[in-house]
C-alpha positions in Angstrom: -38.4 -11.3 -16.4 -34.7 -10.8 -16.7 -33.5 -12.6 -19.7 -30.5 -11.0 -22.2 -32.7 -9.1 -24.2 -34.1 -7.3 -20.8 -30.2 -7.1 -19.9 -29.2 -5.4 -23.0 -32.0 -2.8 -23.2 -31.2 -1.7 -19.6 -27.5 -1.8 -20.5 -28.3 0.4 -23.7 -30.6 2.9 -21.8 -28.0 3.0 -18.9 -25.3 4.3 -21.6 -27.5 6.9 -22.7 -27.3 9.1 -19.8 -23.7 10.5 -19.0 -21.7 9.2 -16.2 -24.3 7.3 -14.4 -22.1 5.8 -11.8 -22.2 2.1 -10.5 -25.4 -0.2 -11.3 -26.3 -3.7 -10.8 -29.0 -5.8 -12.9 -30.4 -8.5 -10.9 -33.5 -10.6 -10.7 -35.7 -11.1 -8.0 -38.8 -13.6 -7.5 -41.7 -12.2 -5.3 -44.5 -14.6 -4.4 -43.8 -16.2 -7.9 -43.6 -13.0 -9.7 -40.4 -12.1 -11.2 -39.2 -8.5 -10.8 -36.0 -7.0 -12.7 -34.1 -4.9 -10.1 -31.7 -2.0 -11.2 -29.6 -0.6 -8.4 -27.4 2.4 -8.8 -25.0 3.1 -6.1 -24.3 6.9 -4.9 -21.6 8.4 -6.9 -18.5 9.1 -5.0 -17.4 11.9 -6.7 -18.4 13.4 -10.3 -21.7 13.9 -11.0 -24.6 12.0 -13.5 -26.1 14.0 -16.2 -29.7 13.3 -18.5 -28.7 12.3 -22.2 -29.8 15.8 -23.1 -26.9 17.0 -20.7 -29.0 18.2 -17.8 -28.1 17.8 -14.1 -30.6 17.2 -11.8 -31.2 17.0 -8.1 -33.9 15.3 -5.9 -35.9 17.9 -3.9 -38.9 16.2 -2.0 -40.7 14.0 -4.4 -39.5 15.9 -7.9 -36.2 15.9 -9.8 -35.5 19.0 -10.2 -32.7 20.9 -12.8 -30.3 23.3 -12.2 -28.6 26.0 -13.3 -26.3 28.8 -12.9 -24.7 29.5 -9.5 -26.5 26.0 -8.3 -24.8 24.1 -10.8 -21.4 25.5 -10.6 -21.5 25.2 -7.1 -22.3 21.4 -7.6 -19.6 20.9 -10.1 -17.3 22.7 -7.6 -18.0 20.4 -4.9 -18.2 17.1 -6.9 -15.4 17.7 -9.6 -13.2 14.9 -10.2 -9.7 15.5 -11.0 -7.6 12.8 -12.8 -4.5 12.0 -10.9 -2.9 11.2 -13.9 -2.8 15.0 -15.2 -1.0 15.9 -12.0 1.9 18.0 -12.7 5.2 16.4 -11.9 8.3 18.2 -10.8 10.3 16.3 -13.5 11.1 18.4 -16.3 10.6 17.5 -20.0 13.8 17.2 -20.7 14.4 14.4 -18.6 12.7 12.2 -20.8 14.1 9.2 -22.0 15.4 9.0 -25.4 14.5 5.6 -26.2 11.5 5.9 -24.9 10.3 8.9 -26.6 11.2 7.4 -29.9 8.9 4.4 -28.9 6.3 6.7 -28.2 6.7 9.0 -31.8 6.9 5.8 -34.0 3.4 4.2 -32.1 1.9 7.4 -32.7 2.9 8.9 -36.1 4.5 11.9 -35.2 7.1 13.7 -37.4 10.7 12.6 -36.6 11.9 16.5 -37.2 10.1 19.7 -35.8 8.9 20.4 -32.4 6.6 17.8 -30.7 5.6 20.1 -27.5 2.2 20.7 -29.1 1.4 16.8 -29.5 2.8 16.1 -26.0 0.7 18.0 -24.4 -2.1 17.1 -26.4 -2.0 13.8 -25.3 -2.1 14.7 -22.0 1.5 14.1 -21.1 3.3 17.5 -20.6 2.2 21.1 -19.2 4.1 23.9 -20.1 7.9 22.1 -19.3 7.0 19.3 -17.1 5.9 16.1 -17.6 2.5 15.2 -16.0 2.1 11.8 -13.7 1.0 10.2 -17.3 4.2 11.7 -18.5 6.1 10.4 -16.5 4.9 6.8 -16.8 5.1 6.6 -20.2 8.6 8.7 -21.1 11.0 8.0 -17.9 13.5 5.6 -18.0 12.1 4.2 -14.5 8.8 6.3 -13.4 9.5 4.6 -9.8 11.9 7.0 -9.0 9.5 9.6 -9.1 5.9 7.8 -8.6 7.0 5.2 -5.8 6.4 1.6 -7.1 5.3 2.5 -10.2 6.3 -1.1 -12.0 5.2 -4.8 -12.0 6.3 -7.1 -9.0 6.4 -11.2 -10.1 6.6 -13.6 -7.5 6.8 -17.3 -7.9 5.3 -20.0 -5.6 5.7 -23.6 -5.0 1.9 -24.3 -4.4 -1.2 -22.7 -4.4 -1.2 -21.8 -0.3 2.1 -20.9 0.9 2.8 -17.5 1.2 6.3 -17.9 0.9 7.9 -17.3 -2.8 10.6 -18.7 -3.9 11.5 -15.9 -6.5 11.0 -12.3 -6.7 11.3 -10.2 -10.0 10.4 -6.1 -10.7 9.7 -5.2 -14.4 10.5 -1.3 -14.4 10.9 1.2 -16.9 8.1 3.0 -19.2 4.6 1.4 -18.9 4.9 -0.3 -22.7 8.1 -1.8 -21.6 6.6 -3.2 -18.5 3.5 -4.7 -20.3 6.2 -6.5 -22.9 8.5 -7.6 -20.4 6.3 -9.1 -17.6 4.4 -10.8 -20.8 7.5 -12.0 -21.5 8.4 -13.5 -18.0 4.5 -14.7 -17.5 4.3 -16.8 -21.0 8.4 -18.0 -20.4 7.5 -19.3 -16.6 4.6 -20.8 -17.8 6.0 -22.5 -21.1 4.1 -24.7 -23.1 2.3 -28.3 -23.5 3.9 -30.8 -25.9 1.4 -32.6 -27.7 2.5 -35.0 -31.0 -0.8 -36.3 -33.1 0.4 -38.5 -35.7 3.2 -36.7 -37.7 2.1 -33.3 -36.5 4.0 -31.7 -33.2 1.9 -29.0 -31.7 3.0 -26.7 -28.9 0.2 -25.6 -26.7 0.5 -22.4 -24.7 -1.0 -23.0 -21.1 -2.3 -19.6 -21.4 -3.3 -17.4 -24.5 -0.6 -14.5 -24.5 -3.3 -11.9 -25.9 -4.8 -12.5 -22.6 -2.1 -12.2 -20.3 -1.0 -8.9 -22.3 -4.6 -7.8 -21.8 -4.8 -8.5 -18.2 -1.4 -6.6 -17.6 -2.6 -3.8 -19.6 -5.6 -3.4 -17.9 -3.8 -3.5 -14.2 -1.0 -0.9 -15.1 -3.7 1.6 -17.5 -6.6 1.2 -14.6 -4.6 1.2 -11.3 -4.6 4.0 -8.7 -1.1 5.8 -9.1 -1.6 7.8 -5.9 -1.2 4.1 -3.7 2.6 4.9 -4.3 3.6 2.3 -1.9 1.8 -0.8 -3.7 3.2 -2.1 -7.3 1.0 -4.2 -9.3 1.5 -7.4 -8.2 1.3 -10.8 -10.4 1.6 -14.5 -8.3 2.4 -17.2 -10.7 1.5 -20.3 -8.7 0.7 -24.0 -10.2 -2.7 -23.5 -10.1 -3.3 -19.9 -11.4 -2.0 -16.6 -12.5 -3.3 -13.8 -10.6 -2.6 -10.1 -11.3 -3.3 -7.4 -8.5 -3.8 -3.9 -9.5 -4.0 -1.1 -6.6 -7.2 1.1 -6.5 -10.9 -0.2 -7.1 -12.6 -0.6 -10.6 -13.4 2.9 -12.2 -16.9 4.0 -11.6 -19.2 2.9 -13.4 -18.0 -0.3 -13.8 -18.5 -3.6 -11.7 -17.6 -6.6 -12.0 -20.9 -7.7 -13.1 -21.3 -5.1 -15.7 -17.9 -4.9 -16.9 -18.3 -6.5 -20.4 -21.1 -4.2 -21.0 -19.6 -0.9 -19.6 -15.9 0.7 -19.8 -14.5 3.6 -18.1 -10.6 4.5 -17.6 -9.0 6.0 -14.5 -5.8 6.9 -16.4 -7.5 7.9 -19.8 -4.4 9.3 -21.6 -1.8 6.3 -20.2 -4.9 3.6 -22.1 -4.8 6.0 -25.3 -1.1 5.5 -25.2 -1.1 1.8 -24.6 -3.6 1.4 -27.5 -1.1 3.2 -29.5 1.4 1.0 -29.0 -1.0 -2.4 -29.7 -0.8 -3.3 -26.0 -4.1 -3.1 -25.2 -7.6 -3.1 -27.2 -10.2 -0.8 -27.8 -12.5 0.7 -25.1 -14.7 -2.1 -23.7 -13.1 -4.7 -25.7 -10.4 -6.4 -23.3 -12.7 -7.9 -21.2 -14.5 -9.6 -24.1 -11.1 -10.8 -25.7 -9.9 -12.2 -22.3 -13.1 -13.8 -21.9 -13.5 -15.3 -25.6 -10.1 -16.3 -25.9 -10.0 -18.5 -23.0 -13.1 -19.9 -23.9 -12.3 -20.5 -28.0 -9.0 -22.4 -26.2 -11.4 -24.5 -23.7 -9.9 -22.7 -20.9 -11.5 -22.0 -17.6 -12.6 -18.3 -17.9 -11.0 -15.6 -16.2 -12.2 -14.5 -12.6 -12.6 -10.8 -11.3 -12.8 -9.4 -8.3 -13.0 -6.0 -6.8 -12.0 -6.1 -2.8 -12.8 -2.1 -2.9 -8.9 -1.3 -2.9 -7.5 -3.2 -5.5 -8.7 -5.3 -8.6 -7.7 -9.1 -9.2 -7.9 -10.8 -12.0 -7.5 -14.8 -11.7 -6.4 -16.7 -14.7 -6.7 -20.6 -13.6 -4.6 -22.8 -15.3 -6.7 -26.1 -14.6 -8.9 -27.2 -17.4 -11.8 -29.9 -18.1 -10.0 -30.6 -21.4 -6.5 -32.5 -21.6 -3.8 -31.1 -24.1 -4.2 -34.0 -26.3 -8.1 -33.0 -26.7 -7.0 -29.3 -27.3 -4.5 -30.4 -29.9 -6.8 -32.6 -31.8 -9.4 -29.8 -31.9 -6.6 -27.6 -33.5 -5.7 -30.5 -36.0 -9.4 -30.5 -37.0 -9.7 -26.5 -37.6 -6.8 -27.2 -40.0 -9.7 -29.3 -42.2 -11.8 -26.4 -42.1 -13.9 -23.7 -39.8 -15.3 -24.6 -36.5 -17.7 -22.2 -34.3 -16.3 -21.8 -30.9 -19.5 -23.4 -29.2 -18.6 -26.7 -31.4 -15.5 -27.7 -29.9 -16.5 -29.2 -26.8 -19.3 -31.1 -28.1 -16.8 -32.4 -30.4 -14.3 -33.6 -27.2 -17.4 -35.1 -25.5 -17.9 -37.2 -29.0 -14.2 -38.4 -29.0 -14.5 -39.5 -25.5 -17.2 -42.0 -26.8 -19.9 -40.1 -25.3 -23.4 -40.5 -27.6 -24.4 -37.2 -28.1 -28.1 -36.3 -27.8 -29.9 -32.8 -27.4 -30.1 -33.0 -24.0 -26.4 -33.9 -23.8 -25.1 -30.9 -25.9 -27.4 -28.6 -23.8 -25.5 -29.7 -20.9 -22.2 -29.3 -22.6 -22.3 -26.1 -24.3 -25.4 -24.5 -21.9 -27.6 -24.1 -25.0 -31.5 -24.4 -25.3 -33.1 -27.0 -27.5 -33.0 -25.3 -30.9 -29.4 -24.2 -30.5 -28.4 -27.3 -29.5 -30.2 -29.0 -32.5 -28.2 -26.2 -34.9 -24.6 -27.3 -33.4 -25.9 -31.2 -33.8 -27.1 -30.7 -37.7 -24.2 -28.2 -38.9 -21.9 -31.1 -37.1 -23.7 -33.3 -39.0 -23.8 -31.6 -42.4 -20.1 -31.2 -42.2 -19.2 -34.9 -41.8 -17.9 -34.8 -38.5 -21.0 -36.5 -36.1 -22.9 -39.2 -37.7 -26.7 -39.4 -36.9 -28.3 -42.4 -35.5 -32.4 -42.2 -35.5 -34.7 -39.5 -36.4 -36.2 -36.3 -34.6 -36.9 -36.8 -31.1 -34.8 -40.0 -30.7 -31.7 -39.2 -32.7 -28.3 -39.6 -31.3 -25.0 -38.7 -32.6 -21.4 -40.3 -32.4 -18.1 -39.2 -33.9 -18.5 -39.9 -38.0 -16.2 -43.0 -38.8 -14.0 -41.4 -41.2 -12.8 -39.2 -38.0 -11.7 -41.3 -35.3 -9.5 -39.6 -32.8 -5.6 -40.7 -33.0 -4.6 -43.2 -30.9 -4.1 -41.9 -27.1 -6.9 -39.3 -27.4 -9.3 -41.0 -25.5 -8.7 -40.2 -21.8 -7.2 -43.2 -19.7 -8.3 -43.8 -16.1 -5.6 -41.7 -14.9 -5.9 -38.9 -17.2 -9.6 -38.6 -15.9 -8.4 -38.6 -12.3 -6.2 -36.0 -13.2 -9.0 -33.6 -14.7 -11.1 -34.3 -11.8 -8.0 -33.0 -9.9 -7.9 -30.0 -11.5 -11.3 -29.3 -11.5 -11.2 -29.6 -7.6 -8.6 -26.9 -7.5 -11.2 -24.5 -8.1 -13.4 -25.7 -5.4 -15.8 -28.3 -4.1 -17.0 -30.7 -7.0 -20.2 -32.9 -7.3 -20.9 -35.9 -9.3 -22.8 -34.0 -11.8 -19.9 -31.5 -12.3 -17.5 -34.6 -12.7 -20.0 -36.1 -15.6 -20.7 -32.4 -17.1 -16.7 -31.9 -17.2 -15.8 -35.9 -18.7 -18.7 -37.1 -20.5 -18.5 -40.0 -18.1 -21.9 -41.8 -16.8 -23.0 -41.5 -13.4 -21.4 -44.9 -12.3 -18.1 -44.3 -13.8 -18.0 -41.1 -12.3 -18.8 -42.6 -8.8 -16.1 -45.1 -9.2 -13.4 -42.2 -10.2 -14.5 -40.2 -7.4 -14.4 -43.0 -4.8 -11.0 -44.1 -6.2 -9.6 -40.4 -5.5 -10.6 -40.5 -2.0 -9.3 -43.7 -1.1 -6.1 -42.5 -2.4 -6.3 -39.4 -0.2 -6.7 -37.0 -3.2 -9.9 -35.7 -2.6 -12.0 -35.3 0.3 -15.8 -36.1 0.6 -18.1 -34.3 2.7 -22.0 -34.0 3.1 -24.9 -36.5 2.1 -26.8 -37.9 -1.0 -27.4 -34.6 -3.2 -25.2 -32.5 -0.9 -22.3 -34.8 -1.2 -19.1 -32.8 -2.3 -15.7 -33.5 -3.3 -12.8 -31.0 -2.7 -8.8 -31.2 -2.5 -7.3 -31.5 0.7 -5.7 -28.6 2.4 -1.9 -28.6 2.2 
């Protein structure tokens, strides 16, 4: 049976081999029997080895190790050469002085003495010429030599139009591109200003670390062979979308990217880590997902089209800015677990919490839900009513939310619209996001349909609500 423990064991076993390529782990039900399926894709380049370094080929029904001339022939046929190591026609002397100085400081290299050996060890030069990686890091404008090696930012007035109203190119060495593009996106998005009592909260619409990591991954993992395509950032009211040329490097897939890591441009990624612009290997996706979750924002969406990788950072959320600010106010008084935050938000909305309600809110099992409720009760944040299976919980009397926190009808309607921006929603989706009961949810959805802000399709349990087409 596929569960988190089984999945972790499979990923660990797969990581014991070398360069196994792409694989998927899924569950399959066969006549009521749960089957775990491991699908391993054929390698497009390179070859895999066992944990002890052997290379096996299939001969009949046997997996046979190969050696000597047979192994050399396979290596010659299947070897993968990193494009970033390819030499350009640019001499080392063409390196930009300011870019080199930033690199020297980031890497801790001495300010005097020869550095040719250090540059070569970093994969940036060979002999007297820059490699592709060297051009990306050391040239004032790598795009002159490497085509569209820059970040293009396009701004759109709505979520469906194909016509942008503003375009900007972010050129320069890659470290500059990541910093400047991050700043440009954050400036465009702005913040949500919330005042609770005497305290003022400026809440970024997206966490800066998430934007920066998405951009660093885009420029570090993109295919620079695709000289006619830049990294593209689309700024729309509902989301920020970052598209980088080239598919995910093997063995990474969208489904295993949190457990598996690989770098298409290893030297580039190492340098960006030196600049503290990218997380350690395998940590980037974790940081993006965990940070969005901690801020109670929608999760990033990843898609591999086969010729590009698309990362979508939604700007919609089922938690209002005033609720996020209130949670920050609570955290100033003491530590809260990330999983506690949505539970307290629902309590602040007036929902009567039970073990079943917490399981629905955070996707926990019964034991975990009980632990959350007990922890928040013991911290004085929730008040318990009744005992054991009949226990219910409300926000502690001493912790009443500030005036204006509980959402009014218009705020709830706006929240449901933001929820529908991500696709068709059901009555259950609205109840889960808002904490209102079934009758209130239906009344809210009927109002939005009546006002033309949502369209209803289907019947009974198949009823769905979606945004009208522009």
